N, C-alpha and C positions, 0 to 999 in steps of 0.2 A: 261371449265366447263360450260356446258351450264345450264340454269334455270330449266330443269327438272330433274337435278341432284344436284343443288345446293340447291333448295327450299325444297326438302325432307331432303337433309342433315343437313339443318338449325332448321327444324322442330323436327329432331331426337335430335340433340344436346339441343334446348332449351327444349324437352319435358325431356330429361334425367337430367338436372339441377333442372327443376321444380320438378319433380318427387323426386329426391333427399332432396329437401327443406322441400317439405312436409311431406317426409318421419321422418327428423329431427323433424319436430314439434311433428310428432305422438308419437315418441320414449318419448318426454317430457310430453304429455296431454294425449296420449292413447286413443284418441277419434275414435269411430269406422269411421266416415266420412272422417279422415283425411288417413286411412289406404286404404279405398275403393277408395279415390281420386289418391293416391299412385299407386294403382294398374292401374287406369284407363290411367293416364299419361305413365306408363310404355308399356300399350296397345298403346297409342298414337306414343310413340317413336319406338316400333318396327314396326308398321304399316308404319310410315314414313321411316324406315329403310329399309322395303322390297322394298319400291318405290324407294330409293336411290340406291338400289342393282338392282333391276329389269332396271331403266331406266340407270343406268351406265355401266352395264355388261350384260344386257340381260335378258329377261325373261323365267323361265322354268315352269312345271307343280307345281312343288311342291313350289317354291316362289308365285306363283300365288294363289295357294290355300291359304297359310297361310297369306298372304296380304287379300284376301276377308274374310276370317275367322274374323281375328283381327280388320281391319278396317270398314268392312261393318257390323259387329255385334257387337263386343266389346268396341269399343273406347267410344263413345256417351253414350252405355249403362251404362256403369261402373263410366264414370263421373256423368251423372244423379243419378245413384245408391248413390254416396257420397251425392248428396244432399239432397235426399231423407232420408236420417240419420238424415240431418240437420232438417228438417222440419216434420217429421213423428215420433211418438211413437216409441221407439227401438224396440218392441216386434213385431210392424208391419212392421216396415224396416229389420228386420231379415227374417221375413216369404217373403217379396217381394225379398230379397237377395237369399233366398231358390229357388224361383222360377226362377230368373235370371241365377242361375249356372247351375240349371237343362236346362234353355233355350240354354244356351250357350253351354252345351254338347251336346245337340240335334243338334243345329246350326253346330258345328265342324263336328259332324257325317255326316249331310247331304252334307256339301260342300266336304269332304274327299270321300265320298260313290259316288259323283257325277261324271257322265263323264266330260271332259274338252275339249272343241275343239282347239286344237292346232294352227290351222289357225287364230284364233281370238284372239291369244296372241298379245300383243301390240307390234309394230314394233317400232325401232328406231324412235326417235320423236313424237312418238303417247303417249296419255293420257292413263292410264290404266282405264277399266271400267270392269264393271261385265258379259260383254256379253259373253264372252267365257263359261260360267255357263249357266245350262239350268234355265229356266223363273222359273218352281217349286221350285228351290232354292232361286232365287233373291227375289220371292215375300215375303219371309221371314222376309228380313232385314228391312223393314218400322215397323214393330212391336218393335225392338230393337231401331231404330233410333228416330222414334217419342217418345219412351218413355225417352231416356237418354236424346234427345235434349230439350222434352219438360219440363222434370224435372229441368234439367239445367236453364234453359232459365225463365221458371215460378217462378222456388226457387229464383233465384237471383232478378228478379223484383219484387217478394213480399216482399223479404227483404228490398231491396232499398225503395220500398213505405213505410214499417212500419216505418223505421228510419228516413224517412222525414217527415212523417205525424205526429211522436213525437217531431221531432226537434232536434233529438240528433246524435251525432257520423257521423257527414258530411262526413269523409273519408268511414264509412261504406255505405253510398250511393253510393258514388264513386264507390267504391271498387265494388259493386253490379251490378251497372251499365255496368261497364267493363266486368266483369265475362258475362253478359247476351249478350252485344254486340260480345264479343269472342265466344260464344257458337254458335250465330246466325250465324256468317260470313262463317266456314266450311259449317254449315248445308245449306247456301243457295248455296254456289259454288257448293257443293256435288249434290245438287237437278239439279241445271243447268245443271250439266254434265251429268245426266240422260236423258236430253233431246237434248244432242250435243253441248251444248255450256261449253266446257271442258278447255278453254284456263286459266282461273282463279282458276282452282282445286287446284293446289300446293298452289299457292300464299295463297288462303283463308285459307289453311290448316295451314300455316305459321303465318298468321294473328291471326288466331283464338287463337292458345296455346299462341303467344306472350301478346296478350290483356288479356287472361285469366289470365297469370302469372303477368301482372302489376296490375291487380284486386285484386290478392292475396297479392302482395307486400304492396299495401295500406292498407290491412284488418288491423282491430285492435289486432290481435294475433300477427302479426308480429312489429308492434309500442311497445306493451308492452314488448315483449322480448327485444327490444333496450332499453326502458326506465328502464327496471331491471337491463340491465347489462352495464349501464351506470355509476352509483356510483362506480360498481368494477373496470372497466377500470379508472374512474379517480382516485380512491385510490390507483391504482398500479403504 
């Protein structure tokens, strides 16, 4: 199995485990950001899954369209939207979420209605890009990705700075630094791929979700659940 198949497969598996972990937390705490992050991580898994299928078994028009809709528009935007729910008043976050859903529907319509050039679909050993779609569709993606990656990175950096300045919850500082780094890496490698430097695209995708997952695992919520369950395990 070559890296063009193995790396997306690993990204898919990590994203699914991560999504399940966050959803379990949502079931216990019912926080909107946990639900939106779960959705974002499912988009991450589906996007990487299309890359695994395309690289392993060949790209077709349907698979390519859904890769672009989910990977280019949804992944970063919904992960960033989860962070918006953490740092913005809920009524404003709901309004932004409504705009994101409407924008997502519009983006899906544009991609599904646009012509795809079959000659520009990735061949064996090639990194998938958006070049097979017309430029008037591809020009929409920065609005979603800048919003999503910006919210995720800026929110994590701001939270890390607040905890560091107050000198409290050191593990929260580490957690948010990891989340910011994990969000930055795939944004960087994805941006480089637009300029022809695509060799690190799938590695950046995997490192991004792994590092964000590590940031989640050292967050206070996970430690609180471990501490709360420890007496019950000891008493059993």
